[in-house]
N, C-alpha and C positions, 0 to 999 in steps of 0.2 A: 833600560832606562837611557834616555838621550840627555846629554848635558852639553850646554853650550857656554863657554866663557874660559877666562884664563884661571879661575880659581874654583875650587870645589865648594867654596862658602860664599861666593858672590855671583855665580852664574845663574843661567835659567836651566829649568829642568822639565823634561817632557817624557812621554811613554811612546814606545813603538813595538811593533811585532816583526819578528824575523820570518819572512816568507820564502827565503831562498838562502843558500849558503852565504851569500854576501850582499843581500838586499833587505832593508829594513822599511816597512810601511809605517807611515806616521801622518801627522796633520801638516797641512801647509804652513800654518802659522808657527810650527816648531822649527821651520828651516828658513823663515823670513822674518824681518822686522815689520811689525804691524802697528796700526794705531791702537789707542788704548782700549777703545770699545769697538764692537763689530756692528756696522751700520748697513752692511750689505752693498756698499758702494766702492769707496776707494779704501779698502782696509789694509792692503799691502803696500808697504814702502819701499822695500828693497830685500834682496836675499842675503842670507847669512853665508859666510865662507864655509864650504863644506868641511874643510879641514879643522874648523873650530868645533865641529860636532863629534862628541865622544860617546860611543855607544858601549853600555855596560850591562852586565847581567847579574842575576841573583836576587833573592829575597830582599837583602839589604845591600843593593848594588853599590851605594856611594862608599860603603865602608868595607867592601870586600876587595882585598888587594888582588885576588886572582879574578876579579870580576870584569876587567877592562878587556874589551873584544876588539875594537878597532876604531879608527877615526873615519869620518866620511871622505869620500873621494869625488862623488857627483851627487847632485840633487836634481831630481826630476819632477816637475809639476806642470800644470797646463797654462801657466802664465797669466791667469786671471788676477785682477786687482781687487776682486771681491772674494771674501771667505765663504759666503753663503753659497751652498751648492758646490763649492770648489775646494773645501778644506782637506785636501788630501795631497800627499807628496811621498816620494821615495828616496832613500839614501843609499846609494851604491857605495859599499865600504872599501876601505883601502886594502884590507885583507881579503883574499880571494875565498876563504872558507873559514867561518868561525864557528862551525857546528861541532867540531871534534873536541874530545876530552882534553882539558887542560888542568894541571895540577889536581885539585879535589873536585873540579867541576865535572858533572857528567855531560855527555854529548847533548847537544841541543837538536830538537827535531822541528824544522820550520813549520809554521802553521799553514794549512790550506787556505785558499782564498775563494770566496764566492764571486763568480764573474758572469753568471748567466741568468740570474733572476734576483729581483729586489726582495726586501723584507716583507713578510706577510703581517697583517694587522693581528695583534695579540701574540705574535711569535715570541718565544722566550729565548733569551741569549745571556751570556755571561760578560760582565764588563770587568776589565782588568786595568790596574794602572798603579803608578807610584805617588799619586797626588795626596793632598792633605786629607788626613782623617778628622782633623778639627779646624774648620776655617779660621777660627780665632787664634790658632797657633801656628806660625810659619814654620816651626820646627817639627811639625807633625807629618811632614812629607818625607819620602825616600824610601819607604818599605812598600814592597808590592802586595797589594791586596786584590781580591776579587769579590765581586757581588753576582751571585747566581740568581736566575729567575727574574732578571730585568725584562720588561715587557714592552714591545713595539706598540706605541699608541697610534701614530698617524704619520703622515709626511709633513715635513715643515713647509709652512706657507712661504712663498716667494722664492722657492729654491728649484722649481721645476720637478719636484719630487726626488732631487738628488739627495736631500737629507731626510732623516727620519727622526721622530721624537720617541724618547723612551722614559720609563719610570726612574725614580730616584736611585742614584749609583755612583755619580762622579763628582769630582771637585778639582780645584786648581792643581795642576801637576799631572793629572790624568789624560790631558790632551794627547792625542795621537795613539792612545791605547785601543786595542782591539775590542769590538763587540764580537763575541765568539759565539757561533751557532751550535745548535745541539749536535751537529755533524763535525764539530771541531774546526770550523773554518772561519776566518775573519770575514764578516759580513758588513761591517761599518768601522769608521775611524771616529774616535771621540773628537768632538769640534768645540762645543760651547754650551753654556747654560745660563739660567737666571740665578740660581744659587745651589748650594751644595746639598739642600734638603727637599727640593721640590721635584716634580715630574717634568719639568721643562728642560730636559737635557737632550742634546742634539748631536747625532752621528752623521757622517757622510757616507753614502753607500759605495761599496767597492765595485759592484757590478757596473755602475756607470762609468768607471774608469779602467776598464780592462786594457784600453789601448795604451794609457799611461803606464800601467803595470808591465805590459809587454815591453814598452820602450826601454824601461829601466832594466828588466831582465836581459834584453838584448845588449844593452851597454855593458852590463855585468858579465855577459858571456855565460850565463847559467839558465836555470829554468825554475818553474814553480809549479805547484799543483793545485788544480781546482778542487772545489767541494766535492765534485762527483769522482775524484780520482784521475781525471784527465791531466796530463803533463804538458805544460806550455813552455816553449822556449823562446818567446818573443816574436815568432814569425806569425803573420795573420792566418787565422783559421778561415776555412772556406765552406760556406753553406750552400750547397747546390740548389738550383731552383728550375730544374728540368720542366716542371709543371708550371713555371712562371709564379709561384706563390712563395712569399718570404713573411717571416714573422714581422710583427708591428715595428715600424721605424726603419725597416730595411727595404730596398728595391731590388727587383730581379734585373740584371744587366747581361749584356752579351759582350764579354770581354775577350782578352787575349786567349783565354783557355776554357772557353765555353760559357755556360750560363751559371751565375752564381749571385747570391745576395749581397748587397753592399749598402753603405750609408751614403746619404747625400753630403755634398760638401761645397764650399765656397772657394772657387779657383783664386780668388784674391787673398784669402787666408790659407788655403791649401792644408786644412786641419784634417788630414787623413791618417789612419793608423799606420804604424810602421810596416813597411813592405808593400805600401800601395801608394798611388799617386792620384791627385785630383785632376780630372780632365775638365775641359771647358764645358762639357755638357752638365757638369755639376754632380758628378758621382765619383767615388774612389774606386779605381781600377787596379787589380793586382799586377804586380811586377815580380814574377817568380824567378827563382835561381835556375840556372841550367849548367850543364857541364859539356854537353854536346848539342849540336843542332836537332837531334832528334827528340831532345827534351821539350822543345818548343812547339806550340800549336801552329797551324797554317796560318801564314801571313805575318808571322813573327820569326825573328832570327836570334840566335845566341850570340851576344856580345860581351866584351871584357873591357871595362874600364877601371880596372882594379878589383871590381866585383862582377862576377859572371851573371847574366840575367837575360831572360827573354824580353824581347822589345819589338815593337811594330816596325815595319818598313815604312820609309818616307820617300819624299820626292815623287816620282811617278806612282808610288805605291800608296800616297796619301800623306797628310800632315802628321805631326807628332803631338802626343798628349801634352797638357800643360806641365811644365817642370822638365821636359826633355828638350834636347837640341838636335835638329837634323844634321847628320853628316851626309850631304847629297852624293859625294863621290862613293860613299859606301852603301848608301841607300837605307840607313838604319837610324834610329832614334837613340841618343846617348843622354845619360844623366850627367856625366862629367867629361871635360875635356883636359884634364890634368895631364901633366907629364907622366909618361908611363902608360897612359890609356892607349888603346887601339887608335882612338880618334884624337889626334894632337894638333891637327892643322887649324890655324886661326881662321875664324870666319865661318859662317853658315848661312843657310837661307832663311834662318829665323823662324822656322816652322814652330807654331805654338797652338794650333788648333787640335782639336781631338775629341775622340770618341771615348794675541798674544798674550800672541801670547802676552801681550802686555796686558797687565791686569792691575789697575790702580783701584779697583773696587767692584763690587757687583752692580749690575745694572737691573732696572726694571724690565719687565717682559717687552719685547719689541726691540730693545737695544740690549743685546746680549754681549757677555764678555767670553773671550776665548779661555778655555779652561786649561791652560798650559803653563807657560813659563812662570815659574816662581823661584824666589830666591831663598836659600836657606837663611839669609839674614834680612832681606827686603823684597819686596814686590819689584819685578823688572817691568819697565815701561816701554821697552823697545826691544 
């Protein structure tokens, strides 16, 4: 259970899933102040201070004295001002590991996460949350329940298939809770719905946000496990394409370290996965770590600006990718020129080319309400 507020009787409540020893997956509107209703435009107003987010465990988390796990330390989201297709966020906890046994609490096993495929139509999953069991009674929230046999109906219109619709299962306070697959992995995050009794309930897909999950895990200095058992530590995974063929949505590029599949990007926005850089040609290129020169491919060198990584040569050897700076006297591209870096001299040749939960009431279909923050005394509107 995720609680935000100065008092246990007047704050807002959401649900989340522990996916790593110190990382909680939840809904974006559980970590941000939002408009009262979701209109898929300017839904997000501002972020909530991570330190005000309290994470608790247990069937009756609010009244379990040993249930307090940690406060938030960092919040990671994609920065969108629309919740539709973007209602997902991660909380990096203040404590490094909350999985161990405490008092009478048994150890927690973090849930796996689906990161490589979307939901299938008619796929069954389990919805879990601390939300209202009776929408007419604001005191009916706070106990953890689950609904098994929830069915995927379709993708949500207007979200680029990033959200999916499921059958009756959720109510206010369940926001951020996991949709758990038959393989016991989080496949979606509870977002919004039209009411507590219908089939117009919406979840945001986790597989569309692997980069975001990787970023949070890298910040947390930990790892998480995919649905298929693969362990991810936040570093980018490489899908080779020696045959020139990539799965849908990816393009085969010739990068620093051979041929691999990557996504397109906008150099002005530089929205690339952690560990990659957006080049002006419009694709994300790997920037892999190294310890010696032998770790780097031909045409690249191992540099150290506080972090050691392979980087292309510049100057006579060519220009730098977007986001790097050329050190002409060293003939290499650098990300940083901070004090302590190998490259500390002022100036360069400027190389840059390269290869709510606010819920004042339920809305009709089309204007949905976020299914999350609710007060044990009143409904929270921000």
